[in-house]
C-alpha positions in Angstrom: -0.2 -0.1 0.0 1.4 3.5 -0.8 2.3 5.6 1.8 0.0 8.5 2.7 1.3 11.7 0.9 1.3 13.5 4.5 3.2 10.9 6.2 6.0 12.5 8.0 9.4 11.9 6.3 11.6 9.6 8.0 13.2 10.9 11.7 16.7 10.9 10.6 18.7 14.3 9.8 17.3 16.6 7.5 20.3 16.8 5.2 21.4 19.5 3.1 19.0 19.0 0.2 15.8 19.0 2.4 17.1 21.8 4.7 17.5 24.2 1.5 14.2 23.2 0.1 12.6 23.9 3.5 14.7 27.2 3.6 13.4 28.3 0.2 9.8 27.6 0.9 9.3 28.4 4.5 11.4 31.7 3.9 13.0 33.6 1.5 16.3 31.3 0.9 17.8 33.3 3.5 20.2 33.7 5.4 22.2 30.8 3.4 24.2 29.7 6.6 21.1 28.1 8.0 21.5 25.4 5.6 24.5 24.1 7.7 22.9 24.5 10.8 19.2 22.9 10.1 21.0 19.9 7.8 22.1 17.9 11.1 18.7 18.1 12.7 15.8 16.0 13.0 12.9 17.0 10.3 10.7 17.8 13.5 13.3 20.3 15.2 14.1 22.0 11.6 10.0 22.5 11.2 9.9 23.7 14.6 12.5 26.3 14.1 10.6 27.9 11.3 7.1 27.5 13.0 7.5 28.3 16.2 9.4 31.4 15.6 8.6 33.2 18.7 11.6 31.7 20.2 13.8 33.9 17.8 14.2 37.5 18.4 12.0 39.6 16.8 13.7 42.7 15.0 10.7 44.6 13.8 10.6 48.2 14.7 7.5 50.3 13.8 8.1 52.9 11.4 7.6 55.9 13.4 7.7 58.3 10.3 4.5 57.4 9.3 1.9 59.8 9.8 -1.5 58.5 11.4 -4.6 58.8 9.6 -6.0 61.1 11.9 -2.7 63.6 11.5 -3.6 63.1 7.5 -7.2 64.2 7.9 -6.1 67.1 10.0 -3.8 68.3 7.3 -6.4 68.0 4.5 -8.8 70.2 6.8 -5.7 72.7 7.1 -5.6 72.8 3.6 -9.0 73.5 2.9 -9.3 76.3 5.4 -6.0 77.8 4.3 -6.3 81.2 2.9 -10.0 81.4 3.9 -9.4 82.1 7.4 -10.2 85.9 8.3 -10.9 86.6 4.6 -14.5 87.2 5.4 -14.4 90.8 5.3 -12.1 90.9 2.2 -13.4 91.8 -1.2 -12.7 88.8 -2.9 -11.9 89.5 -6.9 -11.0 87.2 -9.4 -7.2 87.6 -9.1 -7.3 86.9 -5.3 -9.7 83.8 -5.5 -7.4 82.4 -8.4 -4.3 82.9 -6.2 -6.1 81.0 -3.2 -7.2 78.0 -5.8 -3.7 77.8 -7.1 -2.1 78.0 -3.7 -4.5 75.4 -2.5 -4.0 72.6 -5.8 -0.3 73.3 -4.8 -0.5 72.0 -1.3 -2.6 69.1 -2.2 0.1 68.2 -4.8 2.7 68.4 -2.2 0.5 66.4 0.3 -0.2 63.8 -2.3 3.3 63.6 -2.8 4.3 62.8 0.6 1.9 60.2 0.8 3.7 58.5 -1.9 6.9 59.0 -0.6 5.8 57.2 2.7 4.5 54.3 1.0 7.9 53.9 -1.2 9.7 54.3 2.7 7.1 51.7 3.5 8.1 49.2 1.1 12.1 49.7 1.9 11.2 49.2 5.7 9.1 46.1 4.8 12.2 44.6 2.3 14.3 45.3 5.2 12.4 43.7 7.5 12.1 40.2 5.0 15.8 40.7 5.0 16.9 41.1 8.3 14.5 38.6 10.2 15.2 35.8 12.5 11.7 34.7 11.8 11.2 33.9 8.1 8.4 32.2 8.2 6.5 35.0 10.1 7.4 37.2 7.1 6.9 34.8 4.4 3.5 34.4 5.6 2.9 38.2 5.9 3.5 38.4 2.3 1.0 35.2 1.6 -1.6 37.2 3.7 -1.0 40.3 1.6 -1.7 38.7 -1.4 -4.8 36.8 0.1 -6.5 39.5 1.7 -5.2 41.9 -0.7 -5.6 45.8 -1.0 -4.1 48.1 -3.0 -2.5 51.5 -2.1 -3.9 52.8 -5.4 -7.0 53.3 -3.7 -5.7 53.2 -0.2 -3.2 56.0 -0.5 -2.0 56.7 3.3 0.9 54.7 4.7 -0.6 54.5 8.0 -3.7 52.1 7.0 -1.3 49.9 5.1 1.3 49.5 7.7 -1.7 48.8 10.2 -3.2 45.9 8.0 0.7 44.6 7.5 1.1 44.6 11.0 -2.1 42.4 11.2 -0.8 40.0 8.7 2.5 39.6 10.7 0.9 39.4 14.3 -1.4 36.6 13.1 1.0 35.2 10.6 0.6 31.6 11.5 -2.1 32.1 14.4 -6.1 31.6 13.9 -7.5 32.2 10.4 -10.8 32.9 11.6 -9.5 35.6 13.8 -7.1 36.9 11.2 -10.1 37.1 8.7 -12.2 38.9 11.5 -9.4 41.4 12.1 -8.8 42.1 8.3 -12.3 42.9 7.7 -12.3 45.2 10.8 -9.2 47.1 9.5 -9.4 50.8 7.9 -7.6 49.6 4.6 -10.0 47.0 4.0 -12.8 48.7 5.0 -11.7 51.6 2.5 -10.6 49.3 -0.4 -13.8 47.5 -0.5 -16.1 50.0 0.4 -17.6 48.2 3.6 -17.3 51.8 5.8 -20.1 53.1 3.0 -22.3 50.0 3.7 -25.7 51.4 5.3 -28.9 50.2 5.7 -30.3 52.1 2.7 -27.6 51.3 0.3 -26.0 48.0 1.1 -22.5 47.5 -0.6 -21.9 44.3 -1.5 -18.1 44.3 -2.4 -16.7 43.3 0.7 -19.3 40.4 1.3 -18.8 39.0 -2.1 -14.8 38.8 -1.6 -15.3 37.7 1.6 -16.7 34.6 0.5 -15.2 34.3 -3.1 -11.7 35.3 -2.5 -10.8 35.0 1.5 -13.0 32.1 2.7 -15.2 30.0 0.7 -14.1 30.0 -3.1 -16.8 30.1 -5.9 -19.3 27.7 -5.8 -20.2 27.4 -2.3 -22.9 30.8 -1.7 -25.2 32.3 -3.7 -26.0 35.6 -4.9 -28.8 35.9 -2.4 -26.1 34.8 0.4 -24.0 38.1 -0.7 -26.9 40.4 -0.4 -28.0 39.0 2.9 -23.9 39.1 3.9 -24.3 42.8 3.0 -27.1 43.7 4.7 -25.4 41.9 7.9 -22.3 44.2 7.3 -24.5 47.1 7.9 -23.1 49.9 10.3 -19.5 48.4 10.3 -17.5 51.9 9.8 -13.9 53.4 10.5 -12.8 56.5 11.7 -9.5 56.2 9.7 -7.8 54.7 12.4 -10.0 51.7 14.1 -13.3 50.0 13.6 -16.4 51.9 14.7 -20.0 49.9 14.8 -22.6 52.6 13.5 -25.9 51.2 15.3 -28.2 53.5 13.4 -26.9 52.5 10.1 -27.5 48.6 10.8 -30.5 46.6 9.1 -31.6 44.9 11.9 -34.3 42.8 9.8 -34.4 39.5 9.3 -31.6 37.7 6.8 -31.3 34.1 5.6 -27.4 33.6 5.0 -26.3 30.2 4.1 -29.2 28.7 5.6 -29.2 30.5 8.9 -32.1 32.8 9.7 -32.3 35.4 12.1 -31.3 39.3 12.9 -27.7 38.4 11.4 -24.8 41.0 11.8 -21.4 40.9 10.7 -20.0 38.6 13.5 -23.0 36.0 13.0 -21.4 36.2 9.1 -17.9 35.2 9.9 -19.2 32.4 12.5 -21.7 30.7 10.0 -18.8 31.0 7.4 -16.2 29.2 9.1 -19.0 26.4 9.8 -18.6 25.5 6.5 -16.5 22.7 5.5 -15.3 24.8 2.5 -13.7 27.2 4.5 -11.0 25.0 5.6 -10.5 23.2 2.0 -10.3 26.4 0.2 -7.4 28.0 2.6 -5.3 24.9 3.0 -5.3 24.2 -1.0 -4.4 27.9 -1.1 -1.3 27.4 1.1 -0.2 24.1 -0.5 -0.1 25.9 -4.0 2.0 28.9 -2.4 4.5 26.5 -0.3 4.5 23.2 -2.3 2.9 23.1 -5.8 -0.2 23.7 -7.7 -3.4 21.0 -7.9 -2.9 19.3 -4.8 -4.1 16.0 -4.7 -7.1 15.5 -2.9 -5.9 13.2 -0.3 -3.6 16.4 0.7 -6.5 18.9 1.0 -8.8 16.5 2.8 -6.0 15.7 5.4 -4.8 19.3 5.8 -8.5 20.4 6.0 -9.2 18.1 8.9 -6.1 19.2 10.8 -7.3 22.7 10.5 -10.7 22.2 11.4 -9.4 19.8 14.6 -7.3 22.6 15.6 -10.2 25.4 15.7 -8.7 26.7 12.6 -5.2 27.7 13.6 -2.6 27.7 10.9 0.8 26.6 12.7 -0.5 23.0 13.0 -1.1 22.6 9.1 2.0 24.3 8.5 3.6 21.7 10.6 2.1 18.8 9.1 2.8 20.2 5.6 6.5 21.0 6.0 6.9 17.4 7.7 5.2 15.5 4.6 6.9 13.3 2.4 4.6 15.1 -0.5 6.3 18.2 0.5 9.9 17.1 -0.3 8.5 15.0 -3.3 9.9 15.5 -7.2 6.6 17.3 -7.6 7.8 19.8 -5.0 11.3 20.4 -5.3 12.8 23.0 -7.6 9.3 23.4 -9.3 8.1 26.7 -8.1 9.2 29.8 -9.9 10.6 32.3 -7.3 8.4 35.3 -6.9 10.3 38.6 -7.7 10.6 39.4 -3.8 11.8 35.9 -3.3 14.4 36.0 -6.2 15.6 39.5 -5.1 15.8 39.0 -1.1 17.7 35.6 -1.8 20.3 37.0 -4.6 21.0 40.0 -2.2 21.6 37.4 1.0 23.6 35.0 -1.1 25.7 37.7 -2.8 26.6 38.8 0.7 25.3 42.3 0.0 24.5 45.1 2.8 21.7 47.1 1.1 22.3 50.7 0.7 19.7 53.7 0.0 20.4 53.5 -3.9 20.3 49.4 -3.8 17.0 49.5 -1.7 15.4 52.1 -4.1 16.6 50.4 -7.2 15.0 47.0 -6.2 11.9 48.8 -5.1 11.7 50.1 -8.8 12.5 46.7 -10.1 10.1 44.7 -8.0 7.5 47.2 -9.4 8.8 46.2 -13.2 9.0 42.4 -12.1 5.0 42.8 -11.4 5.2 42.6 -7.4 5.0 46.1 -6.2 4.6 45.8 -2.5 1.3 47.3 -1.2 0.1 47.6 -4.8 -1.3 44.3 -5.9 -2.9 44.3 -9.2 -6.5 43.9 -7.7 -8.5 42.1 -4.9 -7.5 38.6 -6.3 -3.8 39.4 -5.6 -0.9 38.2 -7.5 -1.7 35.1 -9.3 2.3 33.8 -9.3 3.7 31.0 -11.0 3.9 31.1 -14.6 2.9 34.6 -14.6 5.8 36.1 -13.0 8.0 35.1 -16.3 7.9 36.7 -19.4 10.1 38.0 -22.1 9.9 41.5 -20.1 10.5 40.3 -16.7 13.1 37.6 -17.7 15.3 40.8 -19.3 14.6 42.4 -15.8 15.7 39.5 -13.9 19.2 39.3 -15.8 19.6 43.1 -15.4 18.8 42.7 -11.5 21.8 40.4 -11.4 23.8 42.9 -13.2 23.5 45.4 -11.1 23.5 43.7 -7.7 26.9 41.7 -9.3 28.3 44.6 -11.6 26.9 47.5 -10.0 25.5 48.3 -13.7 22.1 49.8 -14.0 20.9 49.0 -17.6 18.6 51.3 -19.1 16.2 49.1 -21.5 13.9 52.5 -22.4 10.6 53.3 -21.8 9.0 56.1 -19.8 10.3 56.3 -16.2 12.7 53.5 -17.0 14.9 54.5 -13.7 14.4 56.0 -10.5 14.6 59.7 -9.9 17.7 58.9 -7.5 19.6 57.0 -10.2 18.5 59.8 -13.2 20.1 62.1 -10.8 23.3 60.3 -10.5 23.6 59.7 -14.4 23.2 63.5 -14.6 26.1 64.1 -12.0 28.2 61.5 -13.8 27.5 63.2 -17.1 28.3 66.7 -15.7 31.4 65.8 -14.2 32.4 64.0 -17.5 31.7 67.1 -19.4 33.6 69.2 -17.4 36.5 66.5 -17.2 36.7 67.0 -20.9 36.6 70.5 -21.2 39.8 70.5 -19.1 41.9 68.0 -20.7 40.7 68.2 -24.1 39.2 65.8 -26.7 39.6 61.8 -26.0 38.9 59.2 -27.8 35.2 57.7 -27.8 36.3 54.7 -25.7 37.8 57.1 -23.3 35.0 59.3 -23.1 32.5 56.0 -22.8 34.4 55.2 -19.7 34.8 58.8 -18.2 30.8 58.7 -18.3 30.3 55.8 -16.6 28.8 54.1 -19.6 29.1 50.4 -20.4 27.7 48.3 -22.9 28.5 47.1 -26.5 27.5 49.2 -29.3 23.7 48.5 -30.3 23.1 47.0 -27.3 21.2 48.0 -23.9 23.3 50.7 -22.4 23.8 51.4 -18.5 26.2 53.5 -16.2 28.4 52.2 -13.7 27.6 53.3 -10.0 30.3 53.3 -7.5 28.1 51.2 -5.0 29.5 48.6 -2.3 27.7 45.7 -4.2 29.1 42.3 -4.6 32.6 41.8 -3.2 33.8 39.1 -5.4 37.4 38.7 -3.7 36.0 38.2 -0.5 33.4 35.9 -1.9 35.8 33.8 -3.7 38.5 33.7 -1.0 36.5 30.7 0.6 37.5 28.6 -2.9 41.0 29.5 -2.4 43.2 26.4 -3.1 40.2 24.8 -5.1 41.3 23.6 -9.0 39.8 25.7 -11.8 37.8 23.0 -13.2 36.2 22.4 -9.8 35.2 26.4 -8.9 32.3 25.9 -11.6 31.0 22.9 -9.5 31.5 25.1 -5.9 29.3 27.8 -7.5 26.5 25.7 -8.8 26.7 24.2 -5.4 26.3 27.5 -3.4 24.1 29.3 -5.7 21.7 26.1 -7.0 22.2 23.4 -4.7 22.2 21.4 -7.8 24.7 20.6 -10.6 24.8 22.4 -14.3 24.0 21.0 -17.3 27.4 20.3 -19.4 26.9 23.3 -21.4 26.2 25.4 -19.0 29.3 24.2 -17.2 31.7 24.8 -20.0 30.5 28.4 -20.6 31.0 29.5 -17.0 34.3 28.0 -17.0 35.2 29.7 -19.7 33.9 33.1 -18.5 36.2 32.4 -15.3 39.0 31.8 -17.5 38.9 28.9 -19.8 42.4 29.3 -21.0 44.0 28.1 -17.8 44.8 24.8 -16.9 42.1 22.8 -15.3 44.5 21.8 -12.6 45.5 25.5 -11.9 44.5 25.9 -8.1 42.0 29.0 -7.2 44.1 32.1 -5.8 41.3 34.7 -5.6 43.6 37.5 -4.8 45.4 36.9 -7.9 42.4 36.9 -10.4 40.4 39.1 -12.6 37.9 40.6 -10.7 35.6 41.0 -13.9 35.8 37.5 -14.6 34.9 36.2 -11.1 31.8 39.1 -11.3 31.0 37.7 -14.7 31.2 34.0 -13.8 28.4 34.7 -11.1 26.2 37.2 -13.2 26.0 34.2 -15.7 24.9 31.5 -12.7 22.5 34.0 -11.5 21.0 34.4 -14.9 20.3 30.4 -15.6 16.9 29.0 -15.8 17.6 26.7 -12.7 18.0 30.1 -10.5 14.7 31.4 -11.2 13.0 28.1 -9.4 13.2 26.9 -6.0 
């Protein structure tokens, strides 16, 4: 008889391959030294390290630079009143009114710009948290819930509510799913995004009721249109003052309602209770968790087994994750090296493996690149969140992935054209480099074309995409390769493939990277990193980060 897919793997040591797989899926593939730490552990110990993360230090610091929603409302009121105070006795003419309108528009533009900058800073704050965390599963689940209970700063424009919801995801990362769903529903960000704050008895708004069932808890086919209408009535009266939940009893429809077969004077709390009495509530979320952490199209046996675990635990997520991460199916051929890395996973893993300490320019470039790659934090494409999987890869995003590797390894920003191709900071840096080059040419006289290209920081072959070299402390090739001192040249590519991929390369890939390192050298020559050409070292690493194998985990 075939063993159950959810049977735990044997109780011997994890080993490097399993440890690496768990590290990639339950975290972001960071930090890599954890492979060595987890490998000698038993599976139960390794899984406990991830799931019971409260034993690890909490390094999350609140972004105290964010203004509260109340402060933002006050600022808007001040703008509205600006130039109108003590003007009652003034004789208003068209010129004065026009001047007032111009100033008010200007202040509104500045106000909106500050909000956008707050959100950019919030993205960097979260990326730093994901990179530095000692609790990788907590941040991985925060990212999962961000895509599951999706709201977008395109509509919820203030940083405060977005941070507040992000922190709800973090606080309940592996906690109770029902409690999390309720807290999300009460959050100002969700109430604004799905218009539940405008849901009143005379005009029930169905947006939140619909998505609560379709995308958050039950899935299509497990409710009717009438259930949506009745749930919307039950949620009437739910409101927010911008900072916290408010219940407006006068706006609640107290009439009788029938929702999923239950009749009575139902309110929003009742809707949640009824939803989580449905079998579909468990199977819906465990299937989505499995797709996120393991592979698509989970077997019925897997969904049924994990659903039973979830129901028996009272909808606690941690027991489900423990069973998942211990299961034979999770380490099967269907699971290992089959998921395309999300842009966030790709970027954080690359930064960690290259041992880069991000600075302001690196962080802003990464934020810009994540937008190009299709995973703009706090801006999911719609309420469904990110589809992931094959959607992450197309002709444009694949080239951007290669350019990201080039930036981190070489410090080269490649301009592929298109409106707004480079961030403001990088454009300004380019202007500074070009201005300095022009001044240098005026002082020193004519130079040949190649010399001019070097002085302006321009790199790239004629006719190809050009970029400019930033003086950044990016990948330290000599320091990295010092750990390979004494290794024969013929073995260095194996060292790189083991480090970055955890698996051997194809013969043609191996030959190409060996040639980039120094194919002219005898295979028996031993590595002395301090004497090698640094451009060759960087080029070899860039090639391996651009392989198809590095795009999956």
